[in-house]
N, CA, C and O atoms as a Maestro MAE file, in Angstrom:
{
 s_m_m2io_version
 :::
 2.0.0
}

f_m_ct {
 s_m_title
 :::
 protein
 m_atom[336] {
  # First column is atom index #
  i_m_mmod_type
  r_m_x_coord
  r_m_y_coord
  r_m_z_coord
  i_m_residue_number
  s_m_chain_name
  s_m_pdb_residue_name
  s_m_pdb_atom_name
  i_m_atomic_number
  :::
  1 25 -7.660 89.338 82.630 1 A "MET " " N  " 7
  2 3 -7.153 87.998 82.469 1 A "MET " " CA " 6
  3 2 -8.277 87.115 81.924 1 A "MET " " C  " 6
  4 15 -9.422 87.218 82.364 1 A "MET " " O  " 8
  5 25 -7.943 86.243 80.960 2 A "SER " " N  " 7
  6 3 -8.971 85.409 80.338 2 A "SER " " CA " 6
  7 2 -9.310 84.213 81.221 2 A "SER " " C  " 6
  8 15 -8.551 83.831 82.112 2 A "SER " " O  " 8
  9 25 -10.470 83.641 80.942 3 A "ASN " " N  " 7
  10 3 -10.904 82.460 81.693 3 A "ASN " " CA " 6
  11 2 -9.933 81.298 81.537 3 A "ASN " " C  " 6
  12 15 -9.721 80.540 82.483 3 A "ASN " " O  " 8
  13 25 -9.338 81.149 80.351 4 A "ASP " " N  " 7
  14 3 -8.394 80.061 80.119 4 A "ASP " " CA " 6
  15 2 -7.193 80.165 81.050 4 A "ASP " " C  " 6
  16 15 -6.729 79.157 81.584 4 A "ASP " " O  " 8
  17 25 -6.690 81.371 81.245 5 A "LYS " " N  " 7
  18 3 -5.532 81.553 82.130 5 A "LYS " " CA " 6
  19 2 -5.914 81.276 83.581 5 A "LYS " " C  " 6
  20 15 -5.120 80.709 84.332 5 A "LYS " " O  " 8
  21 25 -7.111 81.668 83.980 6 A "ILE " " N  " 7
  22 3 -7.565 81.408 85.348 6 A "ILE " " CA " 6
  23 2 -7.719 79.903 85.570 6 A "ILE " " C  " 6
  24 15 -7.249 79.369 86.574 6 A "ILE " " O  " 8
  25 25 -8.370 79.232 84.642 7 A "ILE " " N  " 7
  26 3 -8.552 77.787 84.760 7 A "ILE " " CA " 6
  27 2 -7.193 77.084 84.734 7 A "ILE " " C  " 6
  28 15 -6.961 76.160 85.514 7 A "ILE " " O  " 8
  29 25 -6.311 77.506 83.862 8 A "GLY " " N  " 7
  30 3 -4.971 76.924 83.809 8 A "GLY " " CA " 6
  31 2 -4.221 77.106 85.118 8 A "GLY " " C  " 6
  32 15 -3.550 76.184 85.581 8 A "GLY " " O  " 8
  33 25 -4.327 78.280 85.716 9 A "GLY " " N  " 7
  34 3 -3.680 78.535 86.998 9 A "GLY " " CA " 6
  35 2 -4.249 77.678 88.111 9 A "GLY " " C  " 6
  36 15 -3.511 77.179 88.960 9 A "GLY " " O  " 8
  37 25 -5.573 77.507 88.106 10 A "LEU " " N  " 7
  38 3 -6.211 76.652 89.112 10 A "LEU " " CA " 6
  39 2 -5.798 75.190 88.947 10 A "LEU " " C  " 6
  40 15 -5.516 74.505 89.931 10 A "LEU " " O  " 8
  41 25 -5.763 74.721 87.716 11 A "ILE " " N  " 7
  42 3 -5.330 73.345 87.467 11 A "ILE " " CA " 6
  43 2 -3.892 73.146 87.932 11 A "ILE " " C  " 6
  44 15 -3.577 72.145 88.575 11 A "ILE " " O  " 8
  45 25 -3.026 74.094 87.608 12 A "LEU " " N  " 7
  46 3 -1.626 74.023 88.033 12 A "LEU " " CA " 6
  47 2 -1.522 73.992 89.557 12 A "LEU " " C  " 6
  48 15 -0.801 73.164 90.115 12 A "LEU " " O  " 8
  49 25 -2.235 74.885 90.222 13 A "THR " " N  " 7
  50 3 -2.175 74.976 91.686 13 A "THR " " CA " 6
  51 2 -2.666 73.693 92.343 13 A "THR " " C  " 6
  52 15 -1.991 73.148 93.215 13 A "THR " " O  " 8
  53 25 -3.839 73.203 91.932 14 A "PHE " " N  " 7
  54 3 -4.383 71.996 92.546 14 A "PHE " " CA " 6
  55 2 -3.558 70.763 92.207 14 A "PHE " " C  " 6
  56 15 -3.467 69.842 93.019 14 A "PHE " " O  " 8
  57 25 -2.955 70.728 91.025 15 A "SER " " N  " 7
  58 3 -2.085 69.607 90.677 15 A "SER " " CA " 6
  59 2 -0.862 69.576 91.580 15 A "SER " " C  " 6
  60 15 -0.481 68.515 92.076 15 A "SER " " O  " 8
  61 25 -0.245 70.728 91.795 16 A "MET " " N  " 7
  62 3 0.930 70.793 92.669 16 A "MET " " CA " 6
  63 2 0.550 70.420 94.107 16 A "MET " " C  " 6
  64 15 1.290 69.698 94.776 16 A "MET " " O  " 8
  65 25 -0.589 70.905 94.577 17 A "LEU " " N  " 7
  66 3 -1.046 70.537 95.918 17 A "LEU " " CA " 6
  67 2 -1.318 69.036 96.017 17 A "LEU " " C  " 6
  68 15 -1.014 68.414 97.035 17 A "LEU " " O  " 8
  69 25 -1.886 68.462 94.968 18 A "GLY " " N  " 7
  70 3 -2.139 67.022 94.942 18 A "GLY " " CA " 6
  71 2 -0.846 66.221 94.996 18 A "GLY " " C  " 6
  72 15 -0.775 65.207 95.690 18 A "GLY " " O  " 8
  73 25 0.171 66.663 94.274 19 A "ILE " " N  " 7
  74 3 1.467 65.986 94.307 19 A "ILE " " CA " 6
  75 2 2.060 66.032 95.711 19 A "ILE " " C  " 6
  76 15 2.544 65.024 96.226 19 A "ILE " " O  " 8
  77 25 2.017 67.207 96.320 20 A "ILE " " N  " 7
  78 3 2.562 67.366 97.672 20 A "ILE " " CA " 6
  79 2 1.787 66.503 98.666 20 A "ILE " " C  " 6
  80 15 2.395 65.820 99.490 20 A "ILE " " O  " 8
  81 25 0.458 66.524 98.601 21 A "LEU " " N  " 7
  82 3 -0.373 65.732 99.504 21 A "LEU " " CA " 6
  83 2 -0.122 64.237 99.312 21 A "LEU " " C  " 6
  84 15 0.011 63.500 100.290 21 A "LEU " " O  " 8
  85 25 -0.058 63.792 98.076 22 A "TYR " " N  " 7
  86 3 0.194 62.371 97.802 22 A "TYR " " CA " 6
  87 2 1.561 61.954 98.326 22 A "TYR " " C  " 6
  88 15 1.696 60.893 98.935 22 A "TYR " " O  " 8
  89 25 2.576 62.785 98.092 23 A "GLY " " N  " 7
  90 3 3.910 62.490 98.609 23 A "GLY " " CA " 6
  91 2 3.913 62.410 100.124 23 A "GLY " " C  " 6
  92 15 4.554 61.529 100.697 23 A "GLY " " O  " 8
  93 25 3.218 63.302 100.766 24 A "TRP " " N  " 7
  94 3 3.145 63.296 102.230 24 A "TRP " " CA " 6
  95 2 2.475 62.014 102.727 24 A "TRP " " C  " 6
  96 15 2.956 61.386 103.670 24 A "TRP " " O  " 8
  97 25 1.352 61.624 102.085 25 A "VAL " " N  " 7
  98 3 0.651 60.409 102.500 25 A "VAL " " CA " 6
  99 2 1.532 59.184 102.300 25 A "VAL " " C  " 6
  100 15 1.571 58.308 103.165 25 A "VAL " " O  " 8
  101 25 2.235 59.105 101.183 26 A "VAL " " N  " 7
  102 3 3.040 57.925 100.869 26 A "VAL " " CA " 6
  103 2 4.267 57.825 101.772 26 A "VAL " " C  " 6
  104 15 4.632 56.727 102.191 26 A "VAL " " O  " 8
  105 25 4.901 58.942 102.075 27 A "PHE " " N  " 7
  106 3 6.169 58.883 102.791 27 A "PHE " " CA " 6
  107 2 6.079 59.181 104.288 27 A "PHE " " C  " 6
  108 15 6.999 58.820 105.023 27 A "PHE " " O  " 8
  109 25 5.027 59.813 104.765 28 A "PHE " " N  " 7
  110 3 5.022 60.266 106.153 28 A "PHE " " CA " 6
  111 2 3.814 59.835 106.972 28 A "PHE " " C  " 6
  112 15 3.634 60.329 108.086 28 A "PHE " " O  " 8
  113 25 2.996 58.948 106.471 29 A "THR " " N  " 7
  114 3 1.849 58.499 107.258 29 A "THR " " CA " 6
  115 2 1.815 56.979 107.284 29 A "THR " " C  " 6
  116 15 2.540 56.320 106.539 29 A "THR " " O  " 8
  117 25 0.976 56.432 108.140 30 A "GLU " " N  " 7
  118 3 0.837 54.971 108.203 30 A "GLU " " CA " 6
  119 2 -0.090 54.441 107.113 30 A "GLU " " C  " 6
  120 15 -0.317 53.234 107.038 30 A "GLU " " O  " 8
  121 25 -0.630 55.319 106.266 31 A "TYR " " N  " 7
  122 3 -1.525 54.916 105.182 31 A "TYR " " CA " 6
  123 2 -0.798 54.722 103.861 31 A "TYR " " C  " 6
  124 15 -1.436 54.659 102.810 31 A "TYR " " O  " 8
  125 25 0.518 54.628 103.895 32 A "ALA " " N  " 7
  126 3 1.302 54.539 102.670 32 A "ALA " " CA " 6
  127 2 0.923 53.320 101.831 32 A "ALA " " C  " 6
  128 15 0.688 53.441 100.629 32 A "ALA " " O  " 8
  129 25 0.863 52.154 102.461 33 A "ILE " " N  " 7
  130 3 0.537 50.939 101.709 33 A "ILE " " CA " 6
  131 2 -0.862 51.040 101.107 33 A "ILE " " C  " 6
  132 15 -1.070 50.680 99.948 33 A "ILE " " O  " 8
  133 25 -1.803 51.523 101.881 34 A "PHE " " N  " 7
  134 3 -3.169 51.679 101.372 34 A "PHE " " CA " 6
  135 2 -3.200 52.651 100.187 34 A "PHE " " C  " 6
  136 15 -3.863 52.382 99.185 34 A "PHE " " O  " 8
  137 25 -2.489 53.772 100.295 35 A "ALA " " N  " 7
  138 3 -2.460 54.755 99.207 35 A "ALA " " CA " 6
  139 2 -1.844 54.157 97.947 35 A "ALA " " C  " 6
  140 15 -2.326 54.399 96.840 35 A "ALA " " O  " 8
  141 25 -0.786 53.381 98.115 36 A "LEU " " N  " 7
  142 3 -0.152 52.748 96.949 36 A "LEU " " CA " 6
  143 2 -1.048 51.667 96.347 36 A "LEU " " C  " 6
  144 15 -1.105 51.511 95.128 36 A "LEU " " O  " 8
  145 25 -1.747 50.922 97.206 37 A "GLN " " N  " 7
  146 3 -2.671 49.909 96.694 37 A "GLN " " CA " 6
  147 2 -3.814 50.546 95.907 37 A "GLN " " C  " 6
  148 15 -4.181 50.064 94.835 37 A "GLN " " O  " 8
  149 25 -4.369 51.623 96.439 38 A "VAL " " N  " 7
  150 3 -5.466 52.303 95.745 38 A "VAL " " CA " 6
  151 2 -4.977 52.888 94.423 38 A "VAL " " C  " 6
  152 15 -5.652 52.787 93.398 38 A "VAL " " O  " 8
  153 25 -3.793 53.501 94.461 39 A "THR " " N  " 7
  154 3 -3.236 54.092 93.246 39 A "THR " " CA " 6
  155 2 -2.973 53.034 92.180 39 A "THR " " C  " 6
  156 15 -3.305 53.225 91.011 39 A "THR " " O  " 8
  157 25 -2.377 51.921 92.590 40 A "ALA " " N  " 7
  158 3 -2.091 50.841 91.636 40 A "ALA " " CA " 6
  159 2 -3.388 50.266 91.078 40 A "ALA " " C  " 6
  160 15 -3.477 49.990 89.882 40 A "ALA " " O  " 8
  161 25 -4.392 50.084 91.933 41 A "PHE " " N  " 7
  162 3 -5.666 49.555 91.469 41 A "PHE " " CA " 6
  163 2 -6.309 50.481 90.438 41 A "PHE " " C  " 6
  164 15 -6.791 50.026 89.400 41 A "PHE " " O  " 8
  165 25 -6.314 51.774 90.727 42 A "ILE " " N  " 7
  166 3 -6.924 52.738 89.805 42 A "ILE " " CA " 6
  167 2 -6.180 52.747 88.468 42 A "ILE " " C  " 6
  168 15 -6.803 52.807 87.408 42 A "ILE " " O  " 8
  169 25 -4.848 52.686 88.522 43 A "ALA " " N  " 7
  170 3 -4.059 52.695 87.283 43 A "ALA " " CA " 6
  171 2 -4.336 51.440 86.449 43 A "ALA " " C  " 6
  172 15 -4.590 51.534 85.249 43 A "ALA " " O  " 8
  173 25 -4.285 50.278 87.083 44 A "VAL " " N  " 7
  174 3 -4.516 49.029 86.358 44 A "VAL " " CA " 6
  175 2 -5.957 48.957 85.860 44 A "VAL " " C  " 6
  176 15 -6.196 48.564 84.718 44 A "VAL " " O  " 8
  177 25 -6.913 49.330 86.702 45 A "ALA " " N  " 7
  178 3 -8.318 49.309 86.284 45 A "ALA " " CA " 6
  179 2 -8.560 50.268 85.119 45 A "ALA " " C  " 6
  180 15 -9.330 49.957 84.210 45 A "ALA " " O  " 8
  181 25 -7.911 51.425 85.140 46 A "GLY " " N  " 7
  182 3 -8.066 52.376 84.039 46 A "GLY " " CA " 6
  183 2 -7.553 51.822 82.723 46 A "GLY " " C  " 6
  184 15 -8.218 51.939 81.694 46 A "GLY " " O  " 8
  185 25 -6.361 51.213 82.750 47 A "VAL " " N  " 7
  186 3 -5.798 50.625 81.527 47 A "VAL " " CA " 6
  187 2 -6.678 49.485 81.038 47 A "VAL " " C  " 6
  188 15 -6.964 49.395 79.844 47 A "VAL " " O  " 8
  189 25 -7.113 48.614 81.943 48 A "LEU " " N  " 7
  190 3 -7.960 47.492 81.538 48 A "LEU " " CA " 6
  191 2 -9.330 47.958 81.042 48 A "LEU " " C  " 6
  192 15 -9.904 47.334 80.150 48 A "LEU " " O  " 8
  193 25 -9.855 49.034 81.599 49 A "ALA " " N  " 7
  194 3 -11.134 49.576 81.113 49 A "ALA " " CA " 6
  195 2 -10.975 50.108 79.691 49 A "ALA " " C  " 6
  196 15 -11.864 49.927 78.859 49 A "ALA " " O  " 8
  197 25 -9.859 50.759 79.410 50 A "ILE " " N  " 7
  198 3 -9.615 51.245 78.047 50 A "ILE " " CA " 6
  199 2 -9.496 50.068 77.089 50 A "ILE " " C  " 6
  200 15 -10.058 50.100 75.994 50 A "ILE " " O  " 8
  201 25 -8.767 49.026 77.492 51 A "LEU " " N  " 7
  202 3 -8.650 47.836 76.643 51 A "LEU " " CA " 6
  203 2 -10.013 47.163 76.436 51 A "LEU " " C  " 6
  204 15 -10.307 46.690 75.338 51 A "LEU " " O  " 8
  205 25 -10.837 47.117 77.478 52 A "ALA " " N  " 7
  206 3 -12.178 46.545 77.342 52 A "ALA " " CA " 6
  207 2 -13.019 47.360 76.364 52 A "ALA " " C  " 6
  208 15 -13.753 46.795 75.553 52 A "ALA " " O  " 8
  209 25 -12.914 48.667 76.439 53 A "TRP " " N  " 7
  210 3 -13.657 49.533 75.516 53 A "TRP " " CA " 6
  211 2 -13.200 49.310 74.072 53 A "TRP " " C  " 6
  212 15 -14.022 49.254 73.158 53 A "TRP " " O  " 8
  213 25 -11.890 49.186 73.875 54 A "ILE " " N  " 7
  214 3 -11.372 48.923 72.526 54 A "ILE " " CA " 6
  215 2 -11.875 47.571 72.032 54 A "ILE " " C  " 6
  216 15 -12.289 47.448 70.879 54 A "ILE " " O  " 8
  217 25 -11.843 46.549 72.901 55 A "GLY " " N  " 7
  218 3 -12.331 45.229 72.514 55 A "GLY " " CA " 6
  219 2 -13.804 45.237 72.180 55 A "GLY " " C  " 6
  220 15 -14.222 44.621 71.200 55 A "GLY " " O  " 8
  221 25 -14.601 45.927 72.983 56 A "TYR " " N  " 7
  222 3 -16.031 46.016 72.709 56 A "TYR " " CA " 6
  223 2 -16.279 46.714 71.369 56 A "TYR " " C  " 6
  224 15 -17.107 46.280 70.569 56 A "TYR " " O  " 8
  225 25 -15.550 47.792 71.146 57 A "THR " " N  " 7
  226 3 -15.720 48.530 69.891 57 A "THR " " CA " 6
  227 2 -15.375 47.655 68.689 57 A "THR " " C  " 6
  228 15 -16.092 47.656 67.688 57 A "THR " " O  " 8
  229 25 -14.274 46.907 68.792 58 A "LEU " " N  " 7
  230 3 -13.894 46.016 67.695 58 A "LEU " " CA " 6
  231 2 -14.927 44.904 67.501 58 A "LEU " " C  " 6
  232 15 -15.235 44.535 66.368 58 A "LEU " " O  " 8
  233 25 -15.458 44.373 68.594 59 A "ALA " " N  " 7
  234 3 -16.423 43.274 68.489 59 A "ALA " " CA " 6
  235 2 -17.790 43.745 68.005 59 A "ALA " " C  " 6
  236 15 -18.485 42.999 67.315 59 A "ALA " " O  " 8
  237 25 -18.184 44.954 68.348 60 A "ALA " " N  " 7
  238 3 -19.534 45.431 68.037 60 A "ALA " " CA " 6
  239 2 -19.628 46.163 66.701 60 A "ALA " " C  " 6
  240 15 -20.731 46.334 66.181 60 A "ALA " " O  " 8
  241 25 -18.520 46.594 66.137 61 A "THR " " N  " 7
  242 3 -18.544 47.345 64.886 61 A "THR " " CA " 6
  243 2 -18.562 46.370 63.716 61 A "THR " " C  " 6
  244 15 -17.727 45.468 63.653 61 A "THR " " O  " 8
  245 25 -19.492 46.536 62.797 62 A "PRO " " N  " 7
  246 3 -19.509 45.643 61.639 62 A "PRO " " CA " 6
  247 2 -18.284 45.886 60.756 62 A "PRO " " C  " 6
  248 15 -17.765 47.001 60.705 62 A "PRO " " O  " 8
  249 25 -17.825 44.845 60.063 63 A "PRO " " N  " 7
  250 3 -16.649 45.025 59.203 63 A "PRO " " CA " 6
  251 2 -16.980 45.948 58.030 63 A "PRO " " C  " 6
  252 15 -18.130 46.022 57.599 63 A "PRO " " O  " 8
  253 25 -15.982 46.642 57.523 64 A "PRO " " N  " 7
  254 3 -16.246 47.529 56.380 64 A "PRO " " CA " 6
  255 2 -16.521 46.720 55.118 64 A "PRO " " C  " 6
  256 15 -16.153 45.550 55.015 64 A "PRO " " O  " 8
  257 25 -17.174 47.371 54.166 65 A "LYS " " N  " 7
  258 3 -17.443 46.715 52.885 65 A "LYS " " CA " 6
  259 2 -16.120 46.514 52.145 65 A "LYS " " C  " 6
  260 15 -15.187 47.299 52.310 65 A "LYS " " O  " 8
  261 25 -16.044 45.457 51.329 66 A "PRO " " N  " 7
  262 3 -14.835 45.267 50.519 66 A "PRO " " CA " 6
  263 2 -14.657 46.426 49.533 66 A "PRO " " C  " 6
  264 15 -15.630 47.066 49.134 66 A "PRO " " O  " 8
  265 25 -13.427 46.684 49.152 67 A "VAL " " N  " 7
  266 3 -13.125 47.800 48.259 67 A "VAL " " CA " 6
  267 2 -13.835 47.632 46.924 67 A "VAL " " C  " 6
  268 15 -14.314 48.608 46.346 67 A "VAL " " O  " 8
  269 25 -13.906 46.395 46.432 68 A "GLU " " N  " 7
  270 3 -14.559 46.166 45.137 68 A "GLU " " CA " 6
  271 2 -16.026 46.588 45.173 68 A "GLU " " C  " 6
  272 15 -16.528 47.174 44.214 68 A "GLU " " O  " 8
  273 25 -16.710 46.292 46.273 69 A "GLU " " N  " 7
  274 3 -18.114 46.672 46.410 69 A "GLU " " CA " 6
  275 2 -18.264 48.190 46.479 69 A "GLU " " C  " 6
  276 15 -19.190 48.750 45.892 69 A "GLU " " O  " 8
  277 25 -17.362 48.855 47.190 70 A "LEU " " N  " 7
  278 3 -17.399 50.316 47.259 70 A "LEU " " CA " 6
  279 2 -17.151 50.933 45.892 70 A "LEU " " C  " 6
  280 15 -17.812 51.900 45.514 70 A "LEU " " O  " 8
  281 25 -16.197 50.376 45.148 71 A "GLU " " N  " 7
  282 3 -15.924 50.883 43.796 71 A "GLU " " CA " 6
  283 2 -17.141 50.714 42.896 71 A "GLU " " C  " 6
  284 15 -17.476 51.605 42.115 71 A "GLU " " O  " 8
  285 25 -17.799 49.561 43.012 72 A "LYS " " N  " 7
  286 3 -18.992 49.295 42.196 72 A "LYS " " CA " 6
  287 2 -20.088 50.311 42.524 72 A "LYS " " C  " 6
  288 15 -20.721 50.858 41.621 72 A "LYS " " O  " 8
  289 25 -20.311 50.563 43.821 73 A "GLU " " N  " 7
  290 3 -21.320 51.549 44.224 73 A "GLU " " CA " 6
  291 2 -20.947 52.940 43.721 73 A "GLU " " C  " 6
  292 15 -21.809 53.686 43.256 73 A "GLU " " O  " 8
  293 25 -19.678 53.287 43.811 74 A "PHE " " N  " 7
  294 3 -19.242 54.609 43.378 74 A "PHE " " CA " 6
  295 2 -19.421 54.792 41.877 74 A "PHE " " C  " 6
  296 15 -19.916 55.828 41.434 74 A "PHE " " O  " 8
  297 25 -19.024 53.795 41.090 75 A "THR " " N  " 7
  298 3 -19.173 53.926 39.633 75 A "THR " " CA " 6
  299 2 -20.643 53.940 39.247 75 A "THR " " C  " 6
  300 15 -21.034 54.656 38.325 75 A "THR " " O  " 8
  301 25 -21.461 53.157 39.943 76 A "GLN " " N  " 7
  302 3 -22.902 53.151 39.655 76 A "GLN " " CA " 6
  303 2 -23.517 54.515 40.004 76 A "GLN " " C  " 6
  304 15 -24.341 55.036 39.252 76 A "GLN " " O  " 8
  305 25 -23.125 55.077 41.118 77 A "GLN " " N  " 7
  306 3 -23.650 56.380 41.512 77 A "GLN " " CA " 6
  307 2 -23.187 57.463 40.552 77 A "GLN " " C  " 6
  308 15 -23.954 58.369 40.225 77 A "GLN " " O  " 8
  309 25 -21.937 57.381 40.095 78 A "SER " " N  " 7
  310 3 -21.428 58.379 39.144 78 A "SER " " CA " 6
  311 2 -22.168 58.280 37.820 78 A "SER " " C  " 6
  312 15 -22.506 59.304 37.226 78 A "SER " " O  " 8
  313 25 -22.425 57.063 37.347 79 A "SER " " N  " 7
  314 3 -23.131 56.937 36.066 79 A "SER " " CA " 6
  315 2 -24.576 57.377 36.186 79 A "SER " " C  " 6
  316 15 -25.134 57.911 35.227 79 A "SER " " O  " 8
  317 25 -25.199 57.167 37.336 80 A "ASP " " N  " 7
  318 3 -26.567 57.636 37.561 80 A "ASP " " CA " 6
  319 2 -26.629 59.160 37.529 80 A "ASP " " C  " 6
  320 15 -27.575 59.729 36.984 80 A "ASP " " O  " 8
  321 25 -25.641 59.818 38.101 81 A "GLU " " N  " 7
  322 3 -25.616 61.278 38.116 81 A "GLU " " CA " 6
  323 2 -25.356 61.842 36.730 81 A "GLU " " C  " 6
  324 15 -25.884 62.901 36.392 81 A "GLU " " O  " 8
  325 25 -24.558 61.165 35.923 82 A "GLN " " N  " 7
  326 3 -24.265 61.649 34.579 82 A "GLN " " CA " 6
  327 2 -25.453 61.505 33.652 82 A "GLN " " C  " 6
  328 15 -25.585 62.288 32.711 82 A "GLN " " O  " 8
  329 25 -26.332 60.526 33.883 83 A "THR " " N  " 7
  330 3 -27.494 60.335 33.013 83 A "THR " " CA " 6
  331 2 -28.598 61.338 33.309 83 A "THR " " C  " 6
  332 15 -29.534 61.468 32.520 83 A "THR " " O  " 8
  333 25 -28.514 62.039 34.409 84 A "ARG " " N  " 7
  334 3 -29.551 63.019 34.758 84 A "ARG " " CA " 6
  335 2 -29.405 64.266 33.987 84 A "ARG " " C  " 6
  336 15 -30.195 65.194 34.158 84 A "ARG " " O  " 8
  :::
 }
 m_bond[335] {
  # First column is bond index #
  i_m_from
  i_m_to
  i_m_order
  :::
  1 1 2 1
  2 2 3 1
  3 3 4 2
  4 3 5 1
  5 5 6 1
  6 6 7 1
  7 7 8 2
  8 7 9 1
  9 9 10 1
  10 10 11 1
  11 11 12 2
  12 11 13 1
  13 13 14 1
  14 14 15 1
  15 15 16 2
  16 15 17 1
  17 17 18 1
  18 18 19 1
  19 19 20 2
  20 19 21 1
  21 21 22 1
  22 22 23 1
  23 23 24 2
  24 23 25 1
  25 25 26 1
  26 26 27 1
  27 27 28 2
  28 27 29 1
  29 29 30 1
  30 30 31 1
  31 31 32 2
  32 31 33 1
  33 33 34 1
  34 34 35 1
  35 35 36 2
  36 35 37 1
  37 37 38 1
  38 38 39 1
  39 39 40 2
  40 39 41 1
  41 41 42 1
  42 42 43 1
  43 43 44 2
  44 43 45 1
  45 45 46 1
  46 46 47 1
  47 47 48 2
  48 47 49 1
  49 49 50 1
  50 50 51 1
  51 51 52 2
  52 51 53 1
  53 53 54 1
  54 54 55 1
  55 55 56 2
  56 55 57 1
  57 57 58 1
  58 58 59 1
  59 59 60 2
  60 59 61 1
  61 61 62 1
  62 62 63 1
  63 63 64 2
  64 63 65 1
  65 65 66 1
  66 66 67 1
  67 67 68 2
  68 67 69 1
  69 69 70 1
  70 70 71 1
  71 71 72 2
  72 71 73 1
  73 73 74 1
  74 74 75 1
  75 75 76 2
  76 75 77 1
  77 77 78 1
  78 78 79 1
  79 79 80 2
  80 79 81 1
  81 81 82 1
  82 82 83 1
  83 83 84 2
  84 83 85 1
  85 85 86 1
  86 86 87 1
  87 87 88 2
  88 87 89 1
  89 89 90 1
  90 90 91 1
  91 91 92 2
  92 91 93 1
  93 93 94 1
  94 94 95 1
  95 95 96 2
  96 95 97 1
  97 97 98 1
  98 98 99 1
  99 99 100 2
  100 99 101 1
  101 101 102 1
  102 102 103 1
  103 103 104 2
  104 103 105 1
  105 105 106 1
  106 106 107 1
  107 107 108 2
  108 107 109 1
  109 109 110 1
  110 110 111 1
  111 111 112 2
  112 111 113 1
  113 113 114 1
  114 114 115 1
  115 115 116 2
  116 115 117 1
  117 117 118 1
  118 118 119 1
  119 119 120 2
  120 119 121 1
  121 121 122 1
  122 122 123 1
  123 123 124 2
  124 123 125 1
  125 125 126 1
  126 126 127 1
  127 127 128 2
  128 127 129 1
  129 129 130 1
  130 130 131 1
  131 131 132 2
  132 131 133 1
  133 133 134 1
  134 134 135 1
  135 135 136 2
  136 135 137 1
  137 137 138 1
  138 138 139 1
  139 139 140 2
  140 139 141 1
  141 141 142 1
  142 142 143 1
  143 143 144 2
  144 143 145 1
  145 145 146 1
  146 146 147 1
  147 147 148 2
  148 147 149 1
  149 149 150 1
  150 150 151 1
  151 151 152 2
  152 151 153 1
  153 153 154 1
  154 154 155 1
  155 155 156 2
  156 155 157 1
  157 157 158 1
  158 158 159 1
  159 159 160 2
  160 159 161 1
  161 161 162 1
  162 162 163 1
  163 163 164 2
  164 163 165 1
  165 165 166 1
  166 166 167 1
  167 167 168 2
  168 167 169 1
  169 169 170 1
  170 170 171 1
  171 171 172 2
  172 171 173 1
  173 173 174 1
  174 174 175 1
  175 175 176 2
  176 175 177 1
  177 177 178 1
  178 178 179 1
  179 179 180 2
  180 179 181 1
  181 181 182 1
  182 182 183 1
  183 183 184 2
  184 183 185 1
  185 185 186 1
  186 186 187 1
  187 187 188 2
  188 187 189 1
  189 189 190 1
  190 190 191 1
  191 191 192 2
  192 191 193 1
  193 193 194 1
  194 194 195 1
  195 195 196 2
  196 195 197 1
  197 197 198 1
  198 198 199 1
  199 199 200 2
  200 199 201 1
  201 201 202 1
  202 202 203 1
  203 203 204 2
  204 203 205 1
  205 205 206 1
  206 206 207 1
  207 207 208 2
  208 207 209 1
  209 209 210 1
  210 210 211 1
  211 211 212 2
  212 211 213 1
  213 213 214 1
  214 214 215 1
  215 215 216 2
  216 215 217 1
  217 217 218 1
  218 218 219 1
  219 219 220 2
  220 219 221 1
  221 221 222 1
  222 222 223 1
  223 223 224 2
  224 223 225 1
  225 225 226 1
  226 226 227 1
  227 227 228 2
  228 227 229 1
  229 229 230 1
  230 230 231 1
  231 231 232 2
  232 231 233 1
  233 233 234 1
  234 234 235 1
  235 235 236 2
  236 235 237 1
  237 237 238 1
  238 238 239 1
  239 239 240 2
  240 239 241 1
  241 241 242 1
  242 242 243 1
  243 243 244 2
  244 243 245 1
  245 245 246 1
  246 246 247 1
  247 247 248 2
  248 247 249 1
  249 249 250 1
  250 250 251 1
  251 251 252 2
  252 251 253 1
  253 253 254 1
  254 254 255 1
  255 255 256 2
  256 255 257 1
  257 257 258 1
  258 258 259 1
  259 259 260 2
  260 259 261 1
  261 261 262 1
  262 262 263 1
  263 263 264 2
  264 263 265 1
  265 265 266 1
  266 266 267 1
  267 267 268 2
  268 267 269 1
  269 269 270 1
  270 270 271 1
  271 271 272 2
  272 271 273 1
  273 273 274 1
  274 274 275 1
  275 275 276 2
  276 275 277 1
  277 277 278 1
  278 278 279 1
  279 279 280 2
  280 279 281 1
  281 281 282 1
  282 282 283 1
  283 283 284 2
  284 283 285 1
  285 285 286 1
  286 286 287 1
  287 287 288 2
  288 287 289 1
  289 289 290 1
  290 290 291 1
  291 291 292 2
  292 291 293 1
  293 293 294 1
  294 294 295 1
  295 295 296 2
  296 295 297 1
  297 297 298 1
  298 298 299 1
  299 299 300 2
  300 299 301 1
  301 301 302 1
  302 302 303 1
  303 303 304 2
  304 303 305 1
  305 305 306 1
  306 306 307 1
  307 307 308 2
  308 307 309 1
  309 309 310 1
  310 310 311 1
  311 311 312 2
  312 311 313 1
  313 313 314 1
  314 314 315 1
  315 315 316 2
  316 315 317 1
  317 317 318 1
  318 318 319 1
  319 319 320 2
  320 319 321 1
  321 321 322 1
  322 322 323 1
  323 323 324 2
  324 323 325 1
  325 325 326 1
  326 326 327 1
  327 327 328 2
  328 327 329 1
  329 329 330 1
  330 330 331 1
  331 331 332 2
  332 331 333 1
  333 333 334 1
  334 334 335 1
  335 335 336 2
  :::
 }
}
């Protein structure tokens, strides 16, 4: 059996156990509200962290050169190569 199949089986097994454990905590223990609060916080924080990363990337990345400038550089580079 390949390593990929073993890892896939382990991921499947632990995922199913996690679903069962989470369901048990939410429906059969006194920690249900806490579990839902933690889950909601992690979900919202994850989405907002992704949005923050996208915003940072957009703010920190310099704008691309205009197409006309790129065309000028390309034609200049092509003519330089042809003269060699």
